[in-house]
C-alpha atoms as an extended CHARMM CRD file, in Angstrom:
* protein
*
        80  EXT
         1         1  MET       CA             15.8540000000       66.4160000000       12.0580000000  PROA      1               0.0000000000
         2         2  THR       CA             18.8240000000       68.1740000000       13.6360000000  PROA      2               0.0000000000
         3         3  SER       CA             18.4000000000       71.2340000000       11.4340000000  PROA      3               0.0000000000
         4         4  LEU       CA             14.7550000000       71.5580000000       12.5000000000  PROA      4               0.0000000000
         5         5  ILE       CA             15.7100000000       71.4730000000       16.1590000000  PROA      5               0.0000000000
         6         6  SER       CA             18.4670000000       74.0420000000       15.7710000000  PROA      6               0.0000000000
         7         7  ASN       CA             16.1010000000       76.4050000000       13.9200000000  PROA      7               0.0000000000
         8         8  MET       CA             13.3470000000       76.2550000000       16.5180000000  PROA      8               0.0000000000
         9         9  ILE       CA             12.4290000000       79.4800000000       18.2830000000  PROA      9               0.0000000000
        10        10  PRO       CA             12.7130000000       79.1490000000       22.0650000000  PROA      10              0.0000000000
        11        11  ASP       CA              9.4810000000       79.2320000000       24.0690000000  PROA      11              0.0000000000
        12        12  ARG       CA              9.0900000000       81.3800000000       27.2010000000  PROA      12              0.0000000000
        13        13  ASP       CA             10.3890000000       78.6300000000       29.4930000000  PROA      13              0.0000000000
        14        14  ASN       CA             13.5730000000       78.3730000000       27.4360000000  PROA      14              0.0000000000
        15        15  LEU       CA             13.8520000000       82.1520000000       27.2530000000  PROA      15              0.0000000000
        16        16  LYS       CA             13.5170000000       82.3170000000       31.0480000000  PROA      16              0.0000000000
        17        17  ARG       CA             16.3600000000       79.7960000000       31.3800000000  PROA      17              0.0000000000
        18        18  MET       CA             18.4840000000       81.8130000000       28.9590000000  PROA      18              0.0000000000
        19        19  LEU       CA             17.7700000000       84.9880000000       30.9260000000  PROA      19              0.0000000000
        20        20  ALA       CA             18.6170000000       83.2350000000       34.2040000000  PROA      20              0.0000000000
        21        21  SER       CA             21.9610000000       82.1860000000       32.7200000000  PROA      21              0.0000000000
        22        22  LEU       CA             22.5930000000       85.7430000000       31.6050000000  PROA      22              0.0000000000
        23        23  ASP       CA             21.6820000000       87.0090000000       35.0790000000  PROA      23              0.0000000000
        24        24  THR       CA             24.2230000000       84.6540000000       36.6310000000  PROA      24              0.0000000000
        25        25  ALA       CA             26.8380000000       85.7180000000       34.0900000000  PROA      25              0.0000000000
        26        26  ILE       CA             26.2750000000       89.3940000000       34.8730000000  PROA      26              0.0000000000
        27        27  ALA       CA             26.8790000000       88.7470000000       38.5480000000  PROA      27              0.0000000000
        28        28  SER       CA             30.3320000000       87.2980000000       37.8630000000  PROA      28              0.0000000000
        29        29  ALA       CA             31.2560000000       89.3590000000       34.7890000000  PROA      29              0.0000000000
        30        30  ALA       CA             33.0940000000       92.0550000000       36.7290000000  PROA      30              0.0000000000
        31        31  LYS       CA             35.7910000000       89.5090000000       37.5600000000  PROA      31              0.0000000000
        32        32  TYR       CA             36.4340000000       88.7920000000       33.8900000000  PROA      32              0.0000000000
        33        33  HSD       CA             35.8250000000       92.2900000000       32.5520000000  PROA      33              0.0000000000
        34        34  PRO       CA             37.1710000000       94.8450000000       35.0180000000  PROA      34              0.0000000000
        35        35  ASP       CA             36.9790000000       97.4410000000       32.2250000000  PROA      35              0.0000000000
        36        36  GLU       CA             33.3380000000       98.5820000000       32.0970000000  PROA      36              0.0000000000
        37        37  ALA       CA             33.4910000000       99.1310000000       28.3280000000  PROA      37              0.0000000000
        38        38  ASP       CA             34.5380000000       95.4980000000       27.7810000000  PROA      38              0.0000000000
        39        39  PHE       CA             31.7680000000       94.3150000000       30.0710000000  PROA      39              0.0000000000
        40        40  ARG       CA             29.1360000000       96.3740000000       28.2530000000  PROA      40              0.0000000000
        41        41  THR       CA             30.3480000000       95.1380000000       24.8570000000  PROA      41              0.0000000000
        42        42  THR       CA             30.1650000000       91.5260000000       26.0030000000  PROA      42              0.0000000000
        43        43  LEU       CA             26.7340000000       92.0270000000       27.5490000000  PROA      43              0.0000000000
        44        44  ARG       CA             25.3710000000       93.7090000000       24.4180000000  PROA      44              0.0000000000
        45        45  ALA       CA             26.6140000000       90.7880000000       22.3170000000  PROA      45              0.0000000000
        46        46  SER       CA             24.8620000000       88.3100000000       24.6290000000  PROA      46              0.0000000000
        47        47  VAL       CA             21.6350000000       90.3100000000       24.5090000000  PROA      47              0.0000000000
        48        48  ARG       CA             21.8300000000       90.5090000000       20.7150000000  PROA      48              0.0000000000
        49        49  LEU       CA             22.1780000000       86.7310000000       20.4580000000  PROA      49              0.0000000000
        50        50  LEU       CA             19.2310000000       86.2150000000       22.7750000000  PROA      50              0.0000000000
        51        51  MET       CA             17.0640000000       88.5830000000       20.7440000000  PROA      51              0.0000000000
        52        52  LEU       CA             18.0740000000       86.8970000000       17.4950000000  PROA      52              0.0000000000
        53        53  GLU       CA             16.9810000000       83.5180000000       18.8330000000  PROA      53              0.0000000000
        54        54  ALA       CA             13.6630000000       84.7930000000       20.1940000000  PROA      54              0.0000000000
        55        55  SER       CA             10.5500000000       85.4470000000       18.1810000000  PROA      55              0.0000000000
        56        56  GLU       CA              9.7160000000       89.0610000000       17.4670000000  PROA      56              0.0000000000
        57        57  SER       CA              6.6000000000       88.7490000000       19.5990000000  PROA      57              0.0000000000
        58        58  ASP       CA              8.8280000000       88.0300000000       22.6380000000  PROA      58              0.0000000000
        59        59  HSD       CA             11.1570000000       91.0070000000       22.1770000000  PROA      59              0.0000000000
        60        60  GLU       CA              9.1720000000       93.4430000000       24.3050000000  PROA      60              0.0000000000
        61        61  TRP       CA              8.8260000000       90.8780000000       27.1160000000  PROA      61              0.0000000000
        62        62  ILE       CA             12.5690000000       90.1580000000       26.9470000000  PROA      62              0.0000000000
        63        63  ARG       CA             13.4010000000       93.8800000000       27.1090000000  PROA      63              0.0000000000
        64        64  GLY       CA             11.2920000000       94.2090000000       30.2520000000  PROA      64              0.0000000000
        65        65  GLN       CA             13.0100000000       91.2120000000       31.8340000000  PROA      65              0.0000000000
        66        66  LEU       CA             16.4270000000       92.5810000000       30.9010000000  PROA      66              0.0000000000
        67        67  GLU       CA             15.6560000000       96.0310000000       32.2970000000  PROA      67              0.0000000000
        68        68  GLU       CA             14.6390000000       94.4980000000       35.6380000000  PROA      68              0.0000000000
        69        69  MET       CA             17.7330000000       92.3080000000       35.6550000000  PROA      69              0.0000000000
        70        70  LEU       CA             20.0630000000       95.1760000000       34.8220000000  PROA      70              0.0000000000
        71        71  ALA       CA             18.4810000000       97.3530000000       37.5180000000  PROA      71              0.0000000000
        72        72  ARG       CA             19.1080000000       94.6000000000       40.1040000000  PROA      72              0.0000000000
        73        73  HSD       CA             22.7850000000       94.7250000000       39.1090000000  PROA      73              0.0000000000
        74        74  GLY       CA             22.9540000000       98.5180000000       39.2380000000  PROA      74              0.0000000000
        75        75  LEU       CA             23.0440000000       98.9520000000       35.4530000000  PROA      75              0.0000000000
        76        76  LYS       CA             20.0080000000      101.2000000000       35.1170000000  PROA      76              0.0000000000
        77        77  ASN       CA             21.4610000000      103.4060000000       32.3620000000  PROA      77              0.0000000000
        78        78  PHE       CA             22.4100000000      100.5080000000       30.1250000000  PROA      78              0.0000000000
        79        79  GLU       CA             21.0990000000      100.8300000000       26.5720000000  PROA      79              0.0000000000
        80        80  LEU       CA             19.8470000000       97.5680000000       25.0920000000  PROA      80              0.0000000000
């Protein structure tokens, strides 16, 4: 049973929780990554993991959520 649970694709509620965690992490990331290049590399890795866990049908919705989140943090020119 454990392997079935670990291979499940997150639903929107779980994706929203994952995005909320990422939003919180972005807010504090500057403390841990004063170098913008390091921050962007770490953020891209987190986004990649999120997209890998999500179903393909959720990718466009996730991108929209991420763009709004990044804009709130002043990262409007961030390529996903």
